[in-house]
C-alpha positions in Angstrom: 49.1 10.1 23.8 45.8 8.7 24.7 43.3 9.7 22.2 40.7 12.3 23.2 37.5 10.4 21.9 34.1 11.8 21.3 32.6 13.9 23.2 28.7 14.9 23.6 27.0 17.8 25.3 23.5 16.2 26.3 20.4 18.6 27.9 19.6 18.5 31.4 16.5 16.2 30.8 18.8 13.3 30.5 21.2 14.0 33.5 19.8 10.8 35.7 20.6 8.6 32.5 24.2 10.2 32.3 24.7 10.0 36.2 23.5 6.2 36.3 25.8 5.9 33.3 28.7 7.3 35.2 28.1 4.6 38.0 26.8 1.9 36.1 28.2 -1.0 38.2 26.7 0.5 41.5 23.0 0.8 39.4 23.2 -2.4 37.8 23.6 -4.6 40.4 21.2 -2.8 42.8 18.4 -3.0 40.0 19.2 -6.4 39.2 19.3 -7.6 42.8 16.4 -6.5 43.8 14.0 -7.1 40.9 15.1 -10.4 39.4 17.9 -12.1 40.9 16.8 -12.4 44.6 13.4 -14.4 43.7 15.3 -16.5 40.9 17.9 -17.5 43.9 15.6 -18.3 46.1 14.2 -21.1 44.0 17.5 -21.9 43.2 18.1 -22.4 46.8 15.7 -24.5 47.1 15.9 -26.8 44.4 19.4 -27.2 45.5 18.7 -28.2 48.8 16.6 -30.8 47.7 19.5 -32.4 45.5 21.9 -31.9 48.1 19.7 -34.2 50.6 19.5 -36.6 48.3 22.9 -36.6 47.3 23.8 -37.3 51.4 20.6 -39.5 52.2 19.9 -41.1 49.1 16.2 -42.0 47.3 13.2 -41.9 49.9 12.1 -45.1 48.2 14.2 -48.0 46.5 14.4 -47.9 42.6 13.5 -51.1 41.4 11.8 -52.6 44.6 8.3 -52.6 43.4 8.9 -54.1 39.8 11.4 -56.9 41.9 8.6 -57.9 44.4 6.0 -58.2 40.9 8.0 -60.4 38.8 8.7 -62.7 42.4 4.9 -62.6 43.5 3.6 -64.4 40.2 1.1 -63.2 37.7 0.3 -59.4 37.3 -3.3 -58.1 38.4 -5.7 -58.6 35.3 -8.3 -56.2 34.3 -12.1 -56.4 35.3 -15.0 -54.9 34.5 -16.7 -51.9 35.8 -16.7 -51.9 39.6 -15.5 -55.2 39.9 -12.1 -54.6 41.7 -9.0 -56.8 40.3 -6.8 -59.2 41.8 -4.0 -61.1 41.2 -4.0 -64.6 40.6 -2.9 -66.0 43.8 -5.4 -64.1 45.9 -8.5 -65.9 43.9 -10.5 -68.9 45.2 -8.8 -72.2 44.9 -5.1 -71.0 44.1 -2.1 -72.2 46.3 -0.9 -69.8 48.7 1.1 -66.4 47.6 4.6 -66.5 47.6 5.9 -63.8 50.2 7.3 -60.9 49.1 11.3 -60.2 49.7 12.1 -57.9 52.7 12.6 -54.5 51.2 15.7 -52.4 52.0 15.7 -50.1 54.9 14.6 -46.6 54.5 17.1 -44.4 52.2 19.0 -47.3 51.1 20.0 -48.2 47.8 18.7 -50.9 45.8 20.4 -54.3 45.2 23.1 -54.2 42.7 22.8 -50.2 42.8 26.0 -47.8 43.9 26.3 -46.3 47.0 25.7 -41.9 46.7 29.2 -41.0 46.2 30.7 -43.8 45.1 31.2 -44.9 41.2 29.2 -48.1 40.3 31.4 -51.5 40.0 31.6 -53.8 37.5 28.2 -55.0 36.2 26.4 -52.3 37.9 24.1 -49.7 35.9 24.9 -46.0 36.1 22.3 -44.2 38.1 22.8 -40.7 39.4 25.4 -40.5 41.8 27.7 -42.4 39.1 27.3 -39.8 36.2 29.4 -36.5 36.2 28.8 -33.4 34.3 31.3 -32.2 32.3 32.0 -28.8 31.3 30.2 -28.7 28.4 32.5 -25.1 27.1 31.4 -23.7 30.1 34.6 -23.0 30.9 35.5 -21.6 27.9 32.8 -19.1 27.6 34.0 -18.0 31.1 37.6 -17.4 30.2 36.2 -15.6 27.0 33.5 -12.9 28.8 36.1 -12.5 31.5 39.0 -11.4 28.7 36.1 -9.0 27.4 36.0 -7.5 30.6 39.2 -7.4 30.9 39.4 -5.4 27.4 36.8 -3.0 29.1 38.5 -2.4 31.9 41.9 -1.4 29.6 39.7 0.7 27.5 38.7 2.9 30.7 42.0 3.3 32.0 43.3 4.5 28.3 40.1 6.7 27.7 40.2 7.7 31.3 43.1 10.8 30.6 40.7 12.4 28.1 37.9 12.3 29.8 39.2 13.7 33.0 40.7 16.9 30.7 37.4 17.2 29.1 35.5 16.9 32.0 37.8 19.5 33.9 37.6 21.7 30.3 33.8 21.7 30.8 33.5 22.8 34.5 36.2 25.4 33.5 33.9 26.8 30.5 30.5 26.4 32.8 32.0 28.5 35.7 32.7 31.3 33.6 29.9 31.7 31.4 27.0 30.4 33.5 28.4 29.3 37.2 26.7 25.8 36.5 30.1 24.0 36.8 28.7 21.0 38.5 25.7 20.9 36.0 28.0 21.1 32.6 30.7 18.4 33.6 27.9 15.9 34.7 26.4 16.2 31.5 29.1 15.2 29.4 29.0 11.9 28.1 32.8 11.0 26.4 34.0 7.6 25.3 35.4 6.6 28.8 31.7 6.7 29.7 30.4 4.7 26.7 33.0 1.6 27.9 31.5 2.0 31.2 28.1 1.3 30.0 28.9 -1.7 27.5 31.0 -3.2 30.8 27.3 -3.5 32.7 25.8 -6.4 30.1 29.8 -7.8 30.3 29.9 -7.4 33.5 26.3 -9.5 34.2 27.4 -12.1 31.9 30.7 -13.0 33.4 28.7 -13.3 36.7 25.8 -15.4 35.4 27.7 -17.8 33.4 31.0 -18.2 36.3 27.9 -19.3 38.4 26.6 -21.9 36.0 29.8 -23.4 35.3 30.9 -23.5 39.1 27.6 -24.7 40.1 28.4 -27.8 37.8 31.7 -28.5 39.3 30.4 -27.7 42.5 27.7 -31.1 41.6 30.5 -33.2 40.6 32.2 -32.4 44.2 29.5 -32.9 46.2 29.0 -36.8 44.2 32.5 -37.2 45.6 32.5 -36.1 48.9 29.0 -34.7 50.4 30.9 -33.1 53.7 33.8 -31.6 51.6 31.9 -28.6 50.6 31.8 -26.1 53.6 29.1 -23.6 51.6 25.8 -24.3 50.1 25.1 -24.0 46.3 23.7 -20.5 46.9 26.6 -19.2 48.1 27.9 -19.9 44.4 25.7 -17.3 43.0 25.6 -14.8 46.1 29.0 -15.2 47.4 30.3 -12.9 44.8 27.6 -10.1 45.8 27.5 -9.9 49.4 29.1 -7.4 50.8 32.5 -8.9 53.4 31.4 -12.3 53.0 32.7 -12.0 49.1 36.0 -11.6 50.6 36.2 -15.1 51.4 33.1 -17.5 50.7 33.6 -17.8 46.6 37.3 -18.8 47.5 36.3 -21.6 49.5 34.1 -22.7 47.0 37.1 -23.2 44.5 39.2 -25.0 47.3 36.8 -27.1 48.2 35.8 -27.9 44.7 39.6 -28.7 43.8 39.9 -30.6 46.7 37.2 -33.0 45.5 36.8 -33.3 42.2 40.9 -32.8 41.3 42.4 -36.0 43.3 39.6 -38.1 41.8 39.9 -36.9 38.5 43.6 -37.6 38.4 45.4 -34.5 39.8 48.2 -35.4 41.9 47.8 -32.1 44.4 45.1 -29.3 43.8 46.3 -25.9 42.7 46.5 -23.1 45.1 43.8 -20.1 44.3 45.9 -17.8 46.7 47.6 -15.6 44.6 44.8 -15.1 42.4 42.3 -14.3 45.6 44.9 -11.9 46.3 44.7 -10.3 42.8 41.0 -10.3 42.8 40.7 -8.8 46.1 43.1 -6.1 44.7 41.5 -5.7 41.6 38.0 -4.9 43.6 39.2 -2.6 46.0 40.8 -0.3 43.1 37.3 -0.7 41.2 35.5 0.3 44.7 38.0 3.3 45.0 36.7 4.7 41.4 33.5 3.9 42.0 33.3 6.1 45.4 35.4 8.5 43.6 32.8 9.2 41.2 29.9 9.3 43.7 31.4 11.8 46.4 34.0 13.6 44.3 33.2 17.2 42.3 32.3 16.1 38.5 35.3 16.9 37.3 37.4 15.3 39.4 35.5 11.7 39.3 37.7 10.0 37.0 40.9 9.3 38.6 43.0 8.0 35.5 46.1 6.5 37.9 43.0 4.3 40.0 41.7 3.2 36.0 45.3 2.1 35.1 46.2 0.3 38.9 42.9 -1.4 38.2 43.5 -2.5 34.4 46.8 -3.7 35.9 45.4 -5.9 38.4 42.8 -7.2 36.3 45.4 -8.5 33.9 47.0 -10.3 36.8 44.3 -11.7 38.1 42.5 -12.8 34.6 45.9 -14.9 33.8 45.6 -16.3 37.4 42.1 -17.2 36.5 42.2 -18.9 33.3 45.0 -21.2 34.7 42.1 -22.0 37.6 39.5 -22.4 35.4 41.2 -24.7 32.7 42.4 -27.1 35.2 38.8 -27.1 36.9 37.0 -27.6 33.9 39.8 -30.5 32.5 39.0 -32.5 36.0 35.5 -31.9 35.4 35.7 -33.1 31.8 38.1 -36.4 32.8 35.4 -37.3 35.6 32.7 -37.7 33.0 34.5 -39.2 30.9 36.1 -41.5 33.1 35.1 -41.5 36.7 36.7 -41.2 39.6 39.8 -42.7 39.9 39.6 -43.5 43.3 
C-alpha cells in the first residue's frame, strides 16, 4: 500500500504558486532560459568559438619568436634619458653592421620545437596548450550522483502518485457537493507528491549544468585530438538537451563524436555504443512529457496518472544504468589522456 502522505489545504491566494508547483519542469525551463541561460550561453558560445578557431589554425603570433630574434640580434636596448629614444648597440654610430634577423614562420604556424595543434609533443618538446588534456576532475562522479538523485525523485513521484490521485479526486468530489467549485478546490491541494515535484526542479537544473560542464571538458579533449571530428559546436552541449526536436539527436551526436575521438586515443579498442542509452532517454522523456501534458490539460482531479509515473520511473532507471556506464567510460578516457597523453 502506498503511503497517503501529507495533505495541506491552501487558500486561493496562493493558487498561482500551486499551479506552477504542479508543473515545475516547464516553469523552471521557461524562466531559466529567458532570464539566465540564453544570455550566458551567448557569451559561452563566443568564447568557445574563439578557442575552436585557435585549435584549427593555431595562434596568430608564434610564441617565442620575438624572444629568439632579440637573443640573436645582440645587445638589448638600453634605457635613455627623458625625450631621447633608446637604440640597440648595433644601431649606434661606429658599430658593426647588425646581424640580420632570422626569418619568421608563416602566419599561424607554430614556432620551432613546438608541437602542432592536435598532436602530442615529441620527446624534448615543451608541453603547450594542445598537448595538455583535461581530466574529469570528479565531474563524472558528480554527474552520476546527481543523476541518481533525480532518479530517486522520479520514484518518489511514482510512489506518491496513487495517494495524490485519490486525494485530488476526494477533494474534487467534496467541493462539488459543497459549493460546486471542484476545479478550484482540487487545484489548491498541495500533497507530498507536489512537494517532490518542487524538489525535482533544482535537482534537474543541477544535473543539466554539471552534465554540460563535464561534457564540455570531454569535448575539448576530443577537439584537440581531432578538430574536424566534431559535428556540433560547443553551444549545443548546453542547448542540445533543451531545444525541441534537435534534442532528439544533437546530444547523442556530441557523445558519439567525443567517444570516437578520445576513446581510441586513450587506449580503448572500441568506443561503447550510445544507442541503448539514447533509446531509454527518449522513452523516459516521452513519458515525462505525457505526464506534464496531462497536468496541463486534464481536470485537476485527473492531472496525476500513476501509470505514467511508474512507467517514467522505470524508464529513468534503465536510462540511469546505461548513463552511468557511459559516464564512467568517458571519464576514465579523459583521466588517462590527462595522465599519459594520446596513445597514437
